[in-house]
C-alpha positions as CSV (number, residue, x, y, z in Angstrom):
1,M,139.1,122.8,89.4
2,K,139.8,122.2,93.1
3,S,138.2,125.5,94.0
4,L,135.1,124.6,92.0
5,A,134.8,121.3,93.8
6,A,135.2,123.0,97.2
7,A,132.5,125.6,96.2
8,C,130.1,122.8,95.1
9,S,130.7,120.9,98.4
10,C,130.0,124.0,100.4
11,V,126.8,124.7,98.5
12,I,125.6,121.1,99.0
13,A,126.5,121.1,102.7
14,L,124.8,124.5,103.4
15,P,121.2,123.3,103.9
16,W,122.3,120.6,106.4
17,C,124.3,123.2,108.4
18,A,121.4,125.6,108.4
19,Q,119.0,122.9,109.5
20,S,121.2,121.8,112.4
21,A,121.7,125.5,113.5
22,L,117.9,126.0,113.4
23,A,117.3,122.9,115.4
24,A,119.8,123.9,118.0
25,G,118.4,127.4,118.3
26,V,114.7,126.5,118.2
27,G,114.6,124.1,121.1
28,Q,111.0,123.0,121.9
29,K,109.2,125.4,119.5
30,S,106.7,123.7,117.1
31,H,107.3,124.3,113.4
32,D,104.5,126.0,111.5
33,I,104.4,125.2,107.8
34,L,103.1,128.6,106.8
35,S,105.6,130.6,108.9
36,T,107.9,133.1,107.2
37,Q,111.0,131.4,108.4
38,Y,110.0,128.0,107.0
39,L,109.0,129.5,103.6
40,L,112.4,131.4,103.4
41,Q,114.2,128.1,104.2
42,V,112.3,126.3,101.4
43,M,112.9,129.1,98.9
44,G,116.6,129.3,99.8
45,S,117.0,125.6,99.3
46,L,115.3,125.8,96.0
47,L,117.6,128.7,94.9
48,L,120.6,126.7,96.0
49,V,119.6,123.7,94.0
50,L,118.9,125.8,90.9
51,A,122.3,127.5,91.3
52,A,124.0,124.1,91.6
53,V,122.3,122.9,88.4
54,F,123.3,126.1,86.6
55,V,126.9,125.8,87.7
56,L,127.0,122.2,86.7
57,A,125.7,123.0,83.2
58,L,128.3,125.8,82.8
59,V,131.1,123.4,83.8
60,L,129.9,120.7,81.4
61,K,129.6,123.2,78.6
62,R,133.1,124.6,79.4
63,F,134.9,121.3,79.4
64,N,132.7,119.6,76.7
65,A,133.2,116.0,77.8
66,V,132.3,114.6,74.4
67,P,135.0,112.0,73.3
68,G,136.7,112.7,70.0
69,S,135.7,116.4,69.8
70,G,139.3,117.5,69.8
71,E,140.0,116.6,66.1
72,K,137.8,118.0,63.3
73,Q,136.4,115.3,61.1
74,I,134.8,117.9,58.7
75,Q,136.7,121.0,57.6
76,V,135.6,123.7,55.1
77,L,138.8,124.4,53.1
78,A,137.4,127.0,50.7
79,S,134.2,128.7,49.7
80,T,133.2,130.9,46.7
81,R,130.0,132.8,46.2
82,L,128.3,132.1,42.9
83,G,125.3,134.5,43.3
84,G,123.2,136.1,45.9
85,R,122.6,133.0,48.0
86,E,124.5,130.2,46.2
87,K,128.0,129.0,47.2
88,L,130.5,126.5,46.0
89,M,132.4,124.9,48.8
90,L,135.4,122.6,49.1
91,V,135.1,120.4,52.2
92,R,137.3,117.7,53.6
93,V,135.5,114.8,55.3
94,V,138.0,112.5,56.9
95,D,140.1,111.5,53.9
96,Q,137.9,112.7,51.0
97,L,137.5,116.0,49.4
98,L,134.0,117.1,48.3
99,V,132.9,119.9,46.1
100,L,129.5,121.0,47.3
101,G,126.9,123.3,45.7
102,V,125.0,125.1,48.5
103,A,121.8,127.0,48.0
104,P,118.9,127.8,50.3
105,G,117.2,124.5,51.1
106,N,119.6,122.6,48.8
107,L,123.0,120.9,49.2
108,R,124.5,118.8,46.4
109,T,127.7,116.9,46.0
110,L,129.2,118.1,42.7
111,H,132.4,116.1,42.7
112,T,134.3,113.8,45.1
113,F,138.1,113.5,45.3
114,S,139.7,110.7,47.2
115,G,143.1,111.7,48.7
116,D,144.5,115.0,49.5
117,I,144.9,118.2,47.5
118,D,148.4,119.5,46.6
119,D,149.8,122.6,48.1
120,H,149.4,125.4,45.6
121,G,152.6,127.3,46.4
122,G,151.3,129.7,49.0
123,K,148.3,130.9,46.9
124,S,145.2,132.0,48.7
125,A,142.4,129.5,49.3
126,D,140.2,130.9,46.5
127,E,143.1,130.6,44.0
128,G,143.9,127.1,45.1
129,F,140.2,126.2,44.8
130,A,140.1,127.6,41.3
131,A,143.2,125.6,40.3
132,L,141.8,122.4,41.7
133,L,138.5,122.9,39.8
134,K,140.4,123.7,36.6
135,A,142.5,120.5,37.0
136,A,139.4,118.4,37.7
137,N,137.6,119.7,34.6
138,S,140.6,119.3,32.3
139,G,141.0,115.7,33.4
140,G,137.6,114.9,31.9
141,S,136.2,113.5,35.1
142,K,132.6,114.7,35.6
143,S,129.9,113.4,37.9
């Protein structure tokens, strides 16, 4: 992180150093706006600014400074395909479990559980999902 800060400070200080070096070397010459040297200086400064913006965007993307992004509030626990494009999903949202029906252009909540699911003794996610649905249907609770 320190090397990144040092690189950014060098990039920011470069135009001022170049300007002072040009002023010292030029002396009494008049500056022509359409001269090649002036256009190169303007283009170089523009490229430095664009590079600084690009580096800053990469740093912000890398460290993702959004508060609360470390813990997942929504988790997909299991998913089962029902057809070509339809799925049945078990999703945990904070402290609730939702059974969702997902189809192209359509998302429906089929059932809501409050609380947490039991551990199904090391079964795969699909087997645990099937057991949870079977228990929900045998209990007579339908929505």
